C-alpha positions as CSV (number, residue, x, y, z in Angstrom):
1,M,0.0,0.0,0.0
2,E,2.8,2.4,0.8
3,Q,4.4,1.8,-2.6
4,E,1.1,2.4,-4.4
5,S,0.5,5.7,-2.6
6,F,4.0,6.8,-3.5
7,F,3.3,6.5,-7.2
8,S,-0.4,7.5,-7.2
9,E,0.5,11.0,-6.0
10,R,1.1,13.4,-8.9
11,T,4.6,14.8,-8.8
12,Q,4.6,18.6,-8.9
13,L,7.1,19.8,-11.5
14,G,6.7,23.6,-11.3
15,D,9.9,24.3,-9.4
16,L,11.9,21.8,-11.5
17,T,10.6,23.3,-14.8
18,K,11.3,26.8,-13.6
19,G,14.8,25.9,-12.5
20,V,15.7,24.1,-15.8
21,E,14.5,27.1,-17.8
22,E,16.5,29.5,-15.7
23,I,19.7,27.4,-16.2
24,R,19.1,27.1,-20.0
25,K,18.5,30.9,-20.2
26,E,21.7,31.7,-18.3
27,I,23.9,29.3,-20.3
28,G,22.2,30.6,-23.5
29,K,23.6,34.1,-22.8
30,I,26.9,32.8,-24.2
31,I,26.5,29.3,-25.7
32,V,24.8,29.1,-29.1
33,G,23.0,25.9,-30.0
34,Q,24.3,22.7,-28.3
35,R,20.8,22.2,-26.9
36,E,21.3,18.4,-26.6
37,M,24.5,18.8,-24.6
38,V,23.0,21.3,-22.3
39,D,19.9,19.2,-21.7
40,L,21.9,16.1,-21.1
41,L,24.1,18.0,-18.6
42,I,21.0,19.2,-16.7
43,A,19.4,15.7,-16.9
44,A,22.6,14.2,-15.4
45,M,22.4,16.7,-12.6
46,L,18.8,15.8,-11.9
47,A,19.8,12.1,-12.0
48,D,22.8,12.7,-9.7
49,G,25.2,11.3,-12.3
50,H,28.5,12.2,-13.9
51,V,29.1,13.3,-17.5
52,L,32.0,12.7,-20.0
53,I,32.0,15.2,-22.9
54,E,34.0,14.3,-26.0
55,G,34.5,16.5,-29.0
56,V,37.2,18.2,-31.1
57,P,38.9,21.3,-29.7
58,G,36.9,24.5,-29.8
59,V,33.3,23.3,-29.7
60,A,32.7,24.7,-26.2
61,K,33.0,21.6,-24.1
62,T,34.8,23.2,-21.2
63,L,33.0,26.5,-21.6
64,T,29.6,24.9,-21.3
65,A,30.6,23.0,-18.2
66,K,32.0,26.2,-16.7
67,L,28.8,28.0,-17.5
68,L,26.7,25.2,-15.9
69,A,28.9,25.7,-12.8
70,R,28.2,29.4,-12.8
71,T,24.4,28.8,-12.8
72,L,24.7,26.7,-9.7
73,D,25.4,28.4,-6.4
74,I,27.7,25.6,-5.2
75,P,31.5,25.2,-4.6
76,Y,33.2,24.5,-8.0
77,S,36.7,23.4,-8.9
78,R,38.6,22.7,-12.1
79,I,41.4,20.1,-12.5
80,Q,43.6,20.1,-15.5
81,F,44.7,16.5,-16.0
82,T,48.3,16.0,-17.1
83,P,50.6,13.0,-17.4
84,D,52.5,14.0,-14.3
85,L,49.4,14.4,-12.1
86,M,49.4,12.3,-8.9
87,P,46.4,11.0,-6.9
88,S,47.4,13.3,-4.0
89,D,47.1,16.3,-6.4
90,I,43.4,15.4,-6.7
91,L,42.4,13.9,-3.3
92,G,44.7,16.0,-1.0
93,T,47.4,15.1,1.4
94,S,48.6,15.5,5.0
95,V,51.0,18.3,5.8
96,F,53.0,18.5,9.0
97,N,52.1,21.6,11.0
98,I,55.0,22.8,13.1
99,K,52.8,24.9,15.4
100,T,50.6,21.9,16.4
101,N,53.3,19.3,16.0
102,D,50.9,17.2,14.1
103,F,49.8,16.3,10.5
104,E,46.9,18.2,9.0
105,Y,44.9,17.0,6.1
106,H,44.6,19.5,3.2
107,E,41.7,18.7,0.9
108,G,42.4,18.4,-2.8
109,P,40.3,20.0,-5.5
110,I,38.0,17.0,-5.7
111,F,36.3,18.4,-2.6
112,A,33.7,20.5,-4.4
113,N,30.1,20.0,-5.4
114,L,30.9,20.3,-9.1
115,V,34.3,19.2,-10.4
116,L,35.4,19.9,-14.0
117,I,38.1,17.6,-15.1
118,D,39.7,18.9,-18.3
119,E,41.3,16.4,-20.7
120,V,40.6,13.5,-18.4
121,N,42.4,11.0,-20.6
122,R,45.8,12.7,-20.2
123,A,46.5,11.3,-16.8
124,P,47.9,7.7,-16.3
125,A,46.0,4.8,-14.8
126,K,47.3,5.4,-11.2
127,T,45.7,8.9,-11.2
128,Q,42.6,7.7,-12.9
129,S,42.1,5.1,-10.2
130,A,41.8,7.9,-7.7
131,L,38.4,8.8,-9.2
132,F,36.9,5.3,-8.9
133,E,35.7,5.5,-5.3
134,V,34.7,9.1,-5.2
135,M,32.6,8.9,-8.4
136,E,30.7,5.8,-7.3
137,E,30.4,6.2,-3.5
138,R,30.9,10.0,-3.1
139,Q,33.7,9.4,-0.6
140,I,37.5,9.0,-0.6
141,T,39.6,6.8,1.6
142,T,43.1,8.1,2.3
143,E,45.6,7.3,5.0
144,G,43.1,4.8,6.5
145,K,40.3,7.4,6.9
146,T,37.1,7.8,4.9
147,R,36.1,11.3,4.0
148,T,32.6,12.0,2.6
149,M,31.9,14.5,-0.1
150,S,29.2,17.1,0.4
151,L,26.1,16.7,-1.8
152,P,25.3,17.2,-4.6
153,F,28.5,15.9,-6.2
154,L,28.9,16.0,-9.9
155,V,31.9,15.3,-12.1
156,V,32.0,16.7,-15.6
157,A,35.0,15.5,-17.6
158,T,36.2,16.4,-21.1
159,Q,38.4,14.7,-23.6
160,N,39.4,15.2,-27.3
161,P,38.9,12.2,-29.6
162,I,41.6,13.1,-32.1
163,E,44.6,13.5,-29.9
164,Q,46.6,10.2,-29.3
165,E,50.0,11.3,-28.2
166,G,50.2,11.8,-24.4
167,T,46.8,10.3,-23.8
168,Y,45.6,7.2,-22.0
169,R,42.5,5.1,-22.7
170,L,40.1,5.3,-19.8
171,P,39.5,2.0,-18.0
172,E,36.1,0.4,-18.7
173,A,35.4,0.4,-15.0
174,Q,35.8,4.2,-14.9
175,L,33.8,4.8,-18.1
176,D,31.0,2.8,-16.5
177,R,30.8,5.4,-13.7
178,F,29.8,8.2,-16.1
179,L,26.0,8.4,-16.5
180,F,26.3,9.9,-20.0
181,K,29.0,10.3,-22.6
182,I,28.1,13.3,-24.8
183,D,29.6,13.6,-28.2
184,V,29.8,17.2,-29.3
185,G,29.8,18.0,-33.0
186,Y,30.4,21.1,-35.0
187,P,27.7,23.8,-35.1
188,T,25.5,24.3,-38.2
189,L,26.3,27.2,-40.6
190,E,23.5,29.3,-39.0
191,E,24.7,28.6,-35.5
192,E,28.3,29.4,-36.3
193,T,27.2,32.7,-38.0
194,R,25.4,33.6,-34.8
195,I,28.4,32.6,-32.7
196,I,30.6,35.0,-34.6
197,R,28.0,37.8,-34.5
198,E,27.3,37.6,-30.8
199,Y,31.0,37.3,-30.0
200,H,31.6,40.5,-31.9
201,E,28.8,42.2,-30.1
202,R,30.3,41.3,-26.8
203,G,33.6,43.0,-27.8
204,D,35.4,39.8,-28.8
205,V,35.3,38.4,-25.2
206,N,33.3,35.8,-23.4
207,D,32.4,37.7,-20.2
208,L,31.3,34.8,-17.9
209,S,30.2,37.3,-15.2
210,I,26.9,37.9,-17.2
211,V,25.9,34.3,-16.2
212,K,24.3,34.3,-12.7
213,P,23.7,31.5,-10.2
214,V,20.0,30.5,-10.1
215,I,20.0,27.3,-8.0
216,D,21.8,26.5,-4.7
217,A,22.7,23.1,-3.2
218,S,19.5,22.5,-1.3
219,K,17.5,23.4,-4.3
220,I,19.5,20.9,-6.5
221,R,18.9,18.1,-3.9
222,A,15.2,18.9,-3.9
223,L,15.0,18.8,-7.7
224,Q,16.9,15.5,-7.7
225,E,14.3,14.1,-5.2
226,T,11.6,15.3,-7.6
227,A,13.2,13.5,-10.5
228,R,13.5,10.3,-8.5
229,R,9.7,10.3,-8.0
230,I,8.9,10.3,-11.7
231,R,6.8,7.3,-12.5
232,I,7.9,4.5,-14.9
233,D,5.5,1.7,-15.8
234,D,6.6,-2.0,-15.6
235,N,6.4,-2.4,-19.3
236,L,8.9,0.3,-19.8
237,V,11.2,-1.2,-17.1
238,R,11.0,-4.4,-19.1
239,Y,11.7,-2.5,-22.3
240,I,14.9,-1.1,-20.8
241,A,16.0,-4.5,-19.5
242,E,15.4,-6.2,-22.9
243,I,17.5,-3.6,-24.8
244,I,20.3,-3.9,-22.3
245,A,20.1,-7.8,-22.4
246,R,20.4,-7.7,-26.2
247,T,23.8,-5.9,-26.0
248,R,25.2,-9.0,-24.2
249,D,24.5,-11.5,-27.0
250,N,25.0,-9.3,-30.0
251,T,27.6,-10.6,-32.4
252,A,28.8,-7.1,-33.2
253,L,29.8,-6.5,-29.5
254,Y,32.7,-7.8,-27.6
255,L,31.4,-6.3,-24.3
256,G,27.7,-5.7,-23.5
257,A,26.2,-3.3,-21.0
258,S,26.0,-4.1,-17.3
259,P,23.0,-3.7,-14.9
260,R,24.4,-0.4,-13.9
261,A,23.6,0.7,-17.5
262,S,20.0,-0.3,-17.0
263,L,19.7,1.8,-13.9
264,A,21.5,4.7,-15.7
265,V,19.0,4.6,-18.6
266,M,16.1,4.7,-16.2
267,S,17.5,7.5,-14.1
268,G,18.4,9.5,-17.2
269,A,15.0,9.0,-18.7
270,K,13.3,10.2,-15.5
271,G,15.4,13.4,-15.7
272,I,14.4,14.0,-19.3
273,A,10.8,13.3,-18.6
274,A,10.8,15.8,-15.7
275,M,12.5,18.4,-17.9
276,R,9.8,17.9,-20.5
277,G,7.1,18.6,-17.9
278,R,5.8,15.1,-17.3
279,D,5.7,13.1,-14.1
280,F,6.0,9.8,-16.1
281,V,8.5,8.2,-18.5
282,T,7.7,7.5,-22.1
283,P,9.5,5.4,-24.7
284,E,10.7,8.6,-26.3
285,D,12.5,9.6,-23.1
286,I,14.2,6.2,-23.0
287,K,15.3,6.4,-26.6
288,F,16.7,10.0,-26.1
289,V,19.1,8.8,-23.4
290,L,20.0,5.4,-24.8
291,I,23.0,6.4,-27.0
292,P,24.6,8.8,-24.5
293,T,24.1,6.1,-21.7
294,L,25.4,3.1,-23.7
295,R,28.0,4.4,-26.2
296,H,30.8,4.2,-23.6
297,R,29.6,1.0,-21.9
298,I,29.8,-1.3,-24.9
299,L,32.8,-2.5,-27.0
300,L,32.7,-3.4,-30.6
301,T,34.4,-6.6,-31.8
302,P,37.7,-6.0,-33.6
303,E,36.1,-7.0,-36.9
304,K,33.3,-4.4,-36.6
305,E,35.9,-1.7,-35.6
306,M,37.9,-2.5,-38.7
307,E,34.7,-2.2,-40.8
308,G,34.2,1.3,-39.5
309,S,31.1,0.5,-37.4
310,R,30.2,2.8,-34.5
311,A,28.6,1.9,-31.1
312,E,25.7,4.2,-32.1
313,D,24.9,2.1,-35.1
314,V,24.8,-1.1,-33.1
315,I,22.6,0.5,-30.4
316,N,20.2,1.8,-33.1
317,L,19.9,-1.6,-34.6
318,I,19.2,-3.2,-31.2
319,V,16.5,-0.6,-30.4
320,E,14.8,-1.2,-33.8
321,G,14.6,-4.9,-33.0
322,V,12.8,-4.4,-29.6
323,E,9.1,-3.8,-29.7
324,V,8.1,-0.5,-28.2
325,P,5.5,-0.9,-25.4
326,R,2.0,0.5,-26.0
């Protein structure tokens, strides 16, 4: 009875819709286009998930993440990953204090509510491993002591797909901890024309100070709770499970998606449904998040890679073969 009453109550989305529109409006003061990237970033925030953004240099990956941070009235830090970066540079370290004759722990830049990691694939495996625990459990363990992150906690990481020298492939276990992987393409001709025009009108500078914070930490947590209460019917739960199961026996895939992917699809779809003003998930919401949720969680067979196939192509074929619930 308790579960029935939980879902029978209509979820009020007024505050969430207003907050989303305010974030979009502030980011839109500088960013032209890239609506899908912005919406997926907001959906990830609502779903309490991390985001990996991949795209060629100059398509506003880092800028968009910085603008999102400016719209949120929460502590923010940026970490530039380099090959010589050590785990202690991220997590922090103990420093001996002569006055107290004792060691004091100095927190690293990971101790923020929103952490932007630029060029995440430039750090070696030892440094990448420092992110495993904090991304999954929102805590770090150093020197035998566990330190909990303040909530909300969101990691937004960027990487360039064309640079090979001095980069390291992210481990599958770490990729699986990102809710979405967003691929950012070039703008359209009309969008690029507008980018140039608006940049000229701003005096050839991107003045980030015009972007104002519109939501604080307590508000974010409230909106996340609202997103969790979005309803999803059993037939849609089955729909997600069947799509994920088919990635595991597909001959084009060497590695299929894990149950964590199923949960990620559901959480992401709830966030998108809420952003679209509905308190229930539809098949369209699920389809919208499938590729950004799965593209980094599956691996093509070597033969398919040699043929030039993409993860997106395989996902689309799988979705076409699964009957959409009515």
